[in-house]
N, C-alpha and C positions, 0 to 999 in steps of 0.2 A: 776245293773251296765251295761252300754251299752257295747256290745262286739265290738271290732274293726274289721273292714273288713280286711281280709287277702289279701296281695298283689297278683296280678295276677301271676299265675305260668308261668315261662318262657317256651316258646315252646321248644319241644325237637329238638335235632339236626337233620337236614335232613339226610335221609339215602338213599344210592344209591342201587337200585335193577335192575331188568331186564328192558329191553326196551331201547329206544334211546332218544336223546334229544327232539324228537318230539312225543314220545309215551305217551299214556294216563297214563300208570303206573308211568312214571317218574314224570309227573305233580302231580299225586295223592300222590306220596311219599313225595314230598316237601311241599305240602299243601300251597304253596305260590301263586298258580294260581287259587285257588278256593275261591269264595266269602264267606263272613261270613254267619253264620246261622241266623243273625238278619233279621227281616222283613223289608227290604228296597226294593224299586224298583217296577216296574210295574208288575213283575211276581207275587209277593206276594199279590198285590192289586187285580189283576184279580182272583187269586186263592181264596182269602177270599171272594170276591164278588160271585164267583161261588158257594162256599159252602153255603153262606148265602142264595142265591137264591134257591138252591136245598132244603134247610131246609124249606123255605117258600112255596115250591111247584110251583115256577115260575122262569123265567129267565128275565134278564134286559129288553128285548123288549116287555114284557107283555104276551107272550105266555105261556100256561100251559105246565108243564113238561110231561104231558101225550102224547104230540105229538112228543116227543123225544124218539128214540129207547133206550131200557134199556141197550143195549150192543153196544160197538163200535168195528167194525171189524178192524183188523190189515191190513193196506194197503200195508205193506211191505216196506214203506218208513221210514227211520230213519233220524231225523233232530234234531240237538242240537241247543238250543237257549241260548244265554248268553247276558244279558243286562248289559254290564260292566259299562256303564255310570250311571246306576241306582244303582250301588253298590259302593258308595263313601268310601274312606278309612277313617281312624280315623281323625275326625275333617276336612274331605275333604281336606287333606293336599296336598301340591304340590308334584310333581313327579320329579325324576331325571332319566336320561338316561345314561347308561354306554355302550360305544361301545368298544368291546374287539377285538383287532387285534392279531392274532398269527403271529409271525415274522418268517415265513417260510424261508425267505432269510437269516436268521441268526440263524441257529440251535445251541443249546447249548448241550454240552455233559457232562456226569457225571464226577465228579472229580475222578481221579485215585490216590489212595493212594500209597505212595512209597513202602509200604510193599507188594503190589500186583504185582509189576513189577518183571519180570523174572530176570533182572539184575539191581537191584537198584543201583543208583549212587548218591552220595552226591554232585557231581560236577554240575549236571544239575537239580537243584531244580526248581520247577515252580515259575515264577516271578509273584508278585502281580500285578493285573490290576484293572483299574477303568472303569466300564461300562459307556458309553456315557450317559450324562444326570444325573449322580449320584453325580457329584461334579463339581465345577467350572472349573476344568481342568482334562484331562486324562493323562497328562504328569507326570509320577511318580517322575521326578526330581523336579517338582514344588509342589508336594503334601506336605502339612505342617506336621511337627512333626513326624508322623509315617505312615507306610503303611495302606491302608484301611483294614477293616475287611473282612474275606473270604466271598464270595458270597454264598447264599443258594444253596443247592443241586438242580440241575434241575430235574423236574419231568415229563416234556413232553416226554422224551425218554422212560418213563415207560408206559404212558397211551395213547400215540399217538401224532404225530406231527400235532395237530389241537386242537381246543377248545373242549376237551372231556367232558363227563358227570361229571367226578370227578372234573375237573377244574371249571366247572360252579358251582357245589356244594360247592367247597371251597370258591369261590367268594361270594356266597350268605351267607355263614357262617360268612365271614368277615364283610359283611354289617350288619348282625344281631348282631355281637359283638360290633359294633360301636354305637349302640343305647344307649344313656345315657341321662335320665333314659330310661329303656328298653321300647320299643314299638315293637309290632309285625310288621315285614316287609312283605309287599305284593309285589310280583314281577311277571313279565312275560318276555318272551324272544322271539326273532326272530333270526333265522339263515339267514344271509343276502346273503350268496353265495352258501352254500351247506347244505342240510338237514342232510346228514350223516356224513360228515367230515368238519364241518364249520371252515373256517379261520377267518371269521368276524361274530361276534354275537352282537346283541343289546339287552340289559337288561333294562327294565323299572321297577323302584321300588319306593315305597312310604311307610311310610313317610321318608323324609331325616333325618339325624341325627339332634338333637336339636342344632340350631345355637348358643345357649348360651354356649354350651360345645364344639361344633365342627362346625366351619363355612364351607361354601361351598368351599372357597379357601383352607382352611386347609385340607378338605377331599380330594381334588385333590392331595395334596402332603403328605398324611398320610403315615407313615412308613409301616403300614400293607398293603396298596395298593402297595407301591413300592416293598415290599418283595414278594407279590403275583406275580407281573409282572416278577421279576427275576426268581422265582421258576418255573413258567409256560411258560416263554418265550413269554409273551404277553405285549401289551400296552393297558392301560385303559384310555379312553377319557370320561370324565364326563361332562354332560351338563344338564341344567334345561329344563324340558320338557314343551314346550309351542308351540303356533302356529307359532312363529317366528323361531323355531329351524330348521325346514325343508324349510320354505318359506323365503329364503333370496332373495335379489334383486340386490345387488351390490357385486362384488368380486374384490378385489385389490390384486396385486401380487408384490413382489419384483422380480427383474430380475436375477441378478447374483447369481448362485448356487441355484436358485429356479425355474424360468422358463427355464433357461439355466444352463448347468452344469459347466460353466467356470466363473471365475472372469475376466471381460473384461479388467480391468486395468492391471492385471497380464499378459494377452495375449499380450497387447501392449508392456509391459516391456520385454517380451520374444522376441518380434520382434526386439527390439533395444539392447538386451543384458544386461538389468539391472533387470532381473527377480528376483534375490535373494533379494536385498534390498526392492523392491516393495512388493513382496509376504510376506516378514516378517512383514512389516507394515500392510498389508491387513489382515493377520491372527489375529494380535493383535487387530486391530480395530473391526473386525467382532465379536470377542469374548468379546468386551466391555472393553478392557484393555486401549484403547486410545480414546481420543476425535475424533469423526468421521471427523468433519470438518478440524481439524488440520492435521489429518492423510491423508485426501484427498489432501489437498494442498501440503503436503510433497511429496506424490507420483506423483502428476501432475508435480511438478517441475522437477522430474527425466525424464520426457517425452519430455523435450524441444528439438526441432529439429526433431521430428518424422514427416514424411510426412503426410499431412492431409488425403490422400487417404487410410490410414492404416485401416480405418473401412470397406471399401469395400473389402479389402483383408481378413479381419477377418471373414466376413460373411461365407466364405467357411469352416472355421474351428470351428465355433460355433455349439455346439450340444444342441438341444432343449431337455429338460428333458423328459424322457419317461412318457407318460400319459398326458403331458401338452396340446398337441393338442386336445386329446379326451376330457379332462376336460373342456377346453374352448368351444369346440363345444357343449357339453352337457349343459353347463351353458347358452350359447346363445339360445339354443332351449327352455330353461326354462324361457327365458325372462330377463336374467341378463344383467345389465350393467357391463362392465369389464374394468379394468385399470391396467397398469403397472406403479409403482412408484419406480424408480430406483435411487440408489446412484451412478450408472454408468453414461453413457454419451448418449446424445440425438440421435446421428445417429443410434446406434444399438437399442435403445429403440423403436424408431419409426419404424425401420425395423421389429423388433420382433412383434410389435403391428399389422403390416400388415400381417405378417405370421400367427398369431393366431387369427386375427379378433377382436382385442381388441378395445374398444371405446376411450380410453384415454392413453396417454403416456407422462410421465414426468420424466426428468432426468437432469443431470448437463450439462452445456455448456462449452466446451473447447474453449479457445481463439486460433484463427488461424491467423498467420501473412499473410496479403494480398500480401506482396511482395515475400515471399519465399514459401508460401503455406505449412508451417510447423507449428507444435504446438509451442506456445510460452512458455509453462510451467506454464501458468496461466489459471484461470477460468474467464469466462466473468462476470465482476462485476455487470452488470445490472440484472442478474438472481440470485435468491436465491439458496444457496446450498441445495440440496435435502437430508437433514439429517433426524434424527428421528422426530424432531418437524415439519419439513416441510412435511414429509410423513403423519403424523397425521392430519395436517392442510389440505392437499390436499384431504385426505379421507373424512373429514367433508364437504369440499367444494363441491366435486362431489356428495356426498349424498344429500346435501341441494339443489343443482341445479336440481336434479332428484326427489326431494320430497320423499327421502327414509330415514326412521328412522335408527338410528345407530344399533338398534337391528336386522335389516335386512341386515347388512353388514358383509361380510366375508373377512378377511385379512390373507394372507399367506406370510411368509418370513422365513429367516434362520439366520439373523445376529442381532447383538445388536441394530443396528439402525432401526430394524423392530419392536422392542418390544413395543414402544409407540403406533405405528399403530395397532398392534395386540390387545393391551389392550383397545384401543378406539373402535374397532369394536365389534359387538355383538358376533362374534366368531372369535378368533384369533388362528391360527395354526402355530407352528414352525415345518416346514417340513425338515427332515434331517439336523437339525440345529446344530450349535456349542454347545458344552456341557453346557456352562454357560447359553446360551439362552434357552436351554431346561428346565433348572431349573426355570427360571423366566417367561417363556411364559405361557399364560392361558392353552393351550393344546399343545401337541407335537405328531408328527407322524413320525416314521422312516420307510419308505416304498420305494421300488424301482420304484413305479409308482404314479404320482400325481393324477391319476384317483381315487385312494382310498379315496380321500377327499369326494367323493359322498357318500361313506358308512357313513361318519360322519354326513352327512345331512339326513341320513335315507333311502337312495335309495338302493334297493336290486340289485343283479347282473342282474336279468331279466329286471328291470326298467332301469338300465344303458344301457343294450343292446338295449332297445327300443329307448332310447334317441340318440344313436349313429347310429342306422340303417337308411340308406338313403332310405326313402319311398317316392314314388311319389304320394301317396294318398292324402297328404296334401299340395302338391306344387301348386304354382299359375298357372303353365302351364296346369294343369288338370282342372282348374275351368272353369265353363261356362262363356262366355262373357256376360256382362250386356247389355240388350237391352233397 
């Protein structure tokens, strides 16, 4: 009677020992960075050829081994070789990349139990809160049925305000547990900003979970990933590893609350004293609670009679988002085409494009009375409203005009009218977005600087510095004239 093969034993849990996230002992402990012992790759072929040649008394070029010294002297040079491309994973499966951001600007603190207080009071019990991106709304008055469950206890205050060894270990364990049926996960990591106390880390792993049990989109929103983010105060951005991940060629941006920190229409409303009604409509529209086009018309109607030169006055109060200038400069140095696709208005969109060196600017056109030089409270009917569909259409059009595949397009926004654009692009990022938008966007990033987008593309801090350094070595002024 034939015996049945026993299923492969599950690998033991990774253990944390001495060393750092870049130390050899740490890599050896996890055994996720070491190639399998199977005979794959050029190293094994060369070694088998060498042994065979020695047994036959010759070497591949035909010379006899008697001409080779019997002993090799140690030169004192230590060199490690690893042919990673020659060591394919199981079934040569695809790879995924997880970029981990530690939210240093938003530290979490351990929950304090009422019994540990010196003077416990039942009058000031902690109020339940909803973290941004965890539910369609963070307003407890609108939260359905019952308050949210308590958040997990934060762990970064115990192990350090950065991506620590134990944080990485915990994440690798989660990936291992998501394999159904079980497959051994092979992974490697890079610290993108600091080798000792990294705030940003890139983890490459394969194989991904079986899509029949857990699709890529489901993995991005898995409860285990969400709980890990809350426990360790990090954000996880998952991407498929391929040549297009780093090599994008077109970047499109929303304007209001993305490239600039204000909502332009709210600033105009503040100028004429109708800020309250306009801002309320804006907030609901950006969170996806109202149809964008209808909300835009309603807000524009409240601006009737505003002097047409209001946009010139607003330029002095508009604040460009930190990191926006640097990000656009770096992308231009990489050869990107750039565009701003705004649900705002043309005068400021074109001004901002000039400030940041963008190639394209599209926005809505406000109708101006030629006799009074004031806003009529209407949009110019000959121009389409730049809503969600129009933004996605403009993205496709600009990409087609420049011969750029959608896989090489990056889209960044913060509102519900940016979701379709973000889902159309190869990589869509909701940056500091509304709570509901974070739930639906392909990826999301909450960061004080837009420059952190370069980490998602795989650029280290040193590479970013090189892109932003003004060097004359590659300028046209230093080149020799042609004769």
